[in-house]
N, C-alpha and C positions, 0 to 999 in steps of 0.2 A: 642425541635427538636434536635436530636443527629447530630453531625457533622461526616464528613467522615474521620476526622484526624486519627481515630483509624484503618481505613481500608487501609490507604495509604502505598505503598511500598516505602521505603526510599533508596533503593539501586540505584546506578547509572546505566543508561541504555546505556551509551556511554563512550568512552575512547579517550581523546585528544591525538593528535600525539606527539611523543617524540621530534621531531624537528619542532618547530612552523613555521620556515621561509624557508623551503626547497622548492625551486622554482618549481621543477618538480611536486611535490605532490600538491602544491597550484594550479598550472595550471590544473592538472588533476581533482582536486576537483571542481574547478570553471566550468570546462567543464561539469561535471556530474550534478552540480547544475542547469546549464542552460538547459541541455538535458532533465532532469526529472522534472523540475519545482519545485525544493526544496526550502524551506523557508530559510534555513541556512545550514552551513556545519555540524552542529550537527546531522542533519538527515543522512548524509553520514556516520559520525562516528558511529551512532547508528547501521546502517546496517553492518558496518565493525566489530563492537563489537559482534553482533549476529552471524555473519559469523565466527569470531574467536572462539566463544564458540562452534559452530557446528564442526569446524575443530579440536578443541582440544578434543572433545568427540570422534570423529572418530579416532584420533591418539591414544588415550588411548585404545580404543577398538581394534585397529590393533596390539597393543603390546601383547594382550592376546592370548592364544592358540585358534585356530579355533574351537575346540570342547568345549571350556569353556562355561558353561551354561549362565554366565553373558553376554558374547560376543554374543551368539546366540540370547538371549532374547532382549538385548538393541539395538543391531545392526539392527535387523528386525524392531523394533519399530521406530528407527531413520530413516531408509530407507523408511518405510511406510509414515512417516510424510513428508519426503522430496518429495516423489512422489505425495502425496495429495496436497501439495502446488505448485506443478509443477516445483520444482527446479531440479528434476532429471527425465529423461524419463525412460520408462520401460526397455530399453535395457542397461542402465548404473546404475542399482541398486546394487552397491557395495560400500564399504567404501572408496576405492581409489577415486571414482568419487566425493565424498563429499569434498575431499582435493582440487579438481580442480574447485570448485565453485568460482564465482567472485561476486563482489559487484553489478555489473550491472545485474546479474541474479536475485539477491534479489530485486533490484529497479524495475525490469520489472514486478514483481508480486504485486506491490502496486496498490491500487484501483485507484489512480490518473492516473497512466500510462494506466491502463485498460480502464478507461472511455474515455481517449483521443484516444487510439488505436481502440476502437470500434466505434468512430465517434459520440459519444454523445456530445462532446465538440469541439469547434473550435480550441483550442490550449491546451497545457499542463497546462498553467496557468488558462485558463478558466475552465478546469476540476477541478482544486483545488478549485476554487471559487464555482462551482456548488456543490461540495461535502460539503464544509463548510457551505453553505447556505441551506443544507438539501434538495437538489433536487434529490439525488441519493439513490437508495435502492439496496440491494443485496438480492434477493429472496423477502421475505416479510419484511425484517428488514431494516429500514432506517439507513444509515451509514453516519456519518459526520466526519470521520477521514480519511484524505488523505493517511496516511501510512498503512491503513488496508490491511493485506495480503490476497489476494483473492485465494481461493482454486480452483482447476481445475473443481470441480463439481459445484461451484457457479458462474463460469465465464460467463456462458450463461444466468444467471439470473440477470445480472447487467442491471438496467433500471432506468427510472425516477420515482420518488416517486409518489404515487397515488394522493396526494393532491398538487403536484407541478404544477405550470402553464405550465411547459414544458411537463408534462404528461397529465393526464385527469382532473387535478384540475381546479378550477376557475381561470380566468385570473388575472394577477398581478395588483398591485395598479395603475401603470402608464397606462397599457392597459385598465383598467376600466375607468380611467379618460379620456383617448382619445376617447373611445367609447361613453362616456357620452357627450363629447364636440361635437363629430360628430353627435350624435342624436339631440343635441340642435341646431346645425347648420342646420340640415335637417328640423327641425320644423320651423325655422325662414324663410326658403325659401318658405314654403307652405303658 
């Protein structure tokens, strides 16, 4: 059986802060971790790194001439991707608006946040547990990654999985056990 070691990407997906003990940043990060139900600060740093790469691309494209074919081609692709993921609305589709994006905007597009905002979970932490325990699907695809970025087209297709006890699946282990004990208690009374 071949391993996945050959297929793995070994580049880093996050960048640690330059100053590890800066109080304002630590407080802001802790607030974000609580608000979005993140596991650790590395999830924030990953979003910030992705945002930094987007901003860098936009800055490089802005230095080019507006008629440059590279700028025309790559800028339209970048803006299309931003609108597809709901990071930019239709009225702000220009490179300058990419520079104004915030980490919160990226965190709002996570599946965990969407599950909570749509009322499928009681809390943001419950949303994370539901996703990890394979109760959530996006369209027909079961997704168990809380940081999955939801496209605007898939947003209305977030629902419980088909075989989940929360959806149309059979009841869970505890529910079946309770039903069996109720049925046994009902038989004893007769």
